[in-house]
C-alpha positions in Angstrom: 175.3 1.6 -133.5 172.7 -1.1 -134.2 172.3 -4.1 -131.8 170.8 -7.5 -132.0 170.4 -9.8 -129.1 170.1 -13.6 -129.5 170.6 -16.9 -127.7 167.5 -16.9 -125.4 165.4 -19.9 -124.9 163.8 -22.3 -122.4 166.0 -23.9 -119.8 165.5 -25.8 -116.6 166.6 -24.4 -113.3 170.3 -24.9 -112.8 171.0 -24.8 -116.5 173.0 -22.4 -118.6 172.5 -20.1 -121.5 174.8 -17.9 -123.5 173.3 -14.7 -124.9 175.0 -12.8 -127.7 174.7 -9.2 -128.7 175.8 -8.5 -132.2 176.6 -4.9 -133.2 177.0 -3.1 -136.5 178.7 0.1 -137.1 182.3 1.2 -137.2 182.2 2.8 -133.8 181.4 -0.4 -131.8 184.7 -0.2 -130.0 183.9 3.2 -128.5 180.7 2.0 -126.7 180.1 0.3 -123.5 177.7 -2.6 -124.0 175.3 -3.5 -121.3 172.7 -6.2 -120.6 169.4 -5.4 -119.0 166.3 -7.6 -118.4 162.7 -7.0 -117.8 160.7 -9.7 -116.0 156.9 -9.8 -116.3 155.3 -7.1 -114.2 158.7 -5.6 -113.2 160.8 -2.7 -114.2 163.8 -3.1 -116.5 166.8 -4.1 -114.5 170.5 -3.7 -115.1 172.4 -7.0 -115.3 176.0 -6.3 -116.5 178.1 -4.0 -118.7 181.5 -4.1 -120.3 183.8 -1.5 -121.7 186.0 -1.8 -124.8 189.0 -2.5 -122.7 187.2 -5.2 -120.6 186.2 -3.3 -117.5 183.1 -4.9 -116.1 180.2 -3.9 -113.9 177.6 -6.3 -112.5 174.4 -6.1 -110.7 175.8 -8.4 -108.0 172.6 -8.4 -106.0 170.6 -9.8 -108.9 173.0 -12.3 -110.4 175.2 -13.3 -107.4 178.2 -14.2 -109.5 176.4 -16.5 -111.8 176.7 -14.5 -114.9 179.8 -13.4 -116.9 179.9 -10.7 -119.5 182.6 -10.8 -122.2 183.4 -9.0 -125.3 185.1 -9.8 -128.7 185.9 -6.5 -130.4 187.2 -8.3 -133.5 183.7 -9.8 -134.0 181.7 -6.9 -132.7 180.0 -9.1 -130.2 179.3 -9.1 -126.5 178.2 -12.3 -124.7 176.5 -13.0 -121.4 177.2 -16.4 -120.0 174.5 -17.3 -117.6 175.0 -20.3 -115.3 173.0 -21.8 -112.4 169.8 -20.2 -113.8 166.8 -19.7 -111.5 163.2 -19.2 -112.3 163.5 -15.6 -111.2 166.0 -15.0 -114.1 163.0 -15.4 -116.5 162.8 -12.1 -118.4 163.4 -10.5 -121.8 167.0 -9.7 -122.0 168.2 -6.6 -123.9 171.6 -5.4 -124.9 172.2 -1.7 -125.1 175.1 0.7 -125.9 176.3 3.7 -123.9 179.3 6.0 -123.7 180.1 5.0 -120.1 180.0 2.1 -117.7 176.5 2.9 -116.4 173.9 0.8 -114.6 171.0 3.2 -115.3 169.2 2.5 -118.5 168.6 6.2 -119.0 172.2 6.5 -120.1 171.8 3.9 -122.9 170.5 5.5 -126.1 170.8 2.4 -128.3 168.9 -0.8 -127.7 168.6 -4.2 -129.3 165.2 -5.9 -129.7 165.5 -8.3 -126.8 165.6 -12.1 -126.4 163.4 -14.2 -124.2 164.9 -16.3 -121.4 162.6 -18.7 -119.6 163.8 -20.8 -116.7 161.5 -23.5 -115.6 161.4 -24.9 -112.1 
């Protein structure tokens, strides 16, 4: 499966962005799609993931209920709605595909190229 993330940009604190992950390949529905992020000088961090059937997993400590992941299997896309953004959300956001609802990036063999999100204070 090939992935492409989009939707990043510059936003003021308190604003919203919606990231999209487009996937190609006939087996998209068999993969869990996850979002990760890497802030400058920090390790890559799990954000959220969703199964084909809509089961979700969040890094609640990091996003505190501000983000929502959703999936449209008819369009082969997964979205990450990010609300109440904070400067500490600034990072490159990546979507990735795995066979299970994992939070560890080591279980995700397929990655998109990343999209930059910058939140100004």
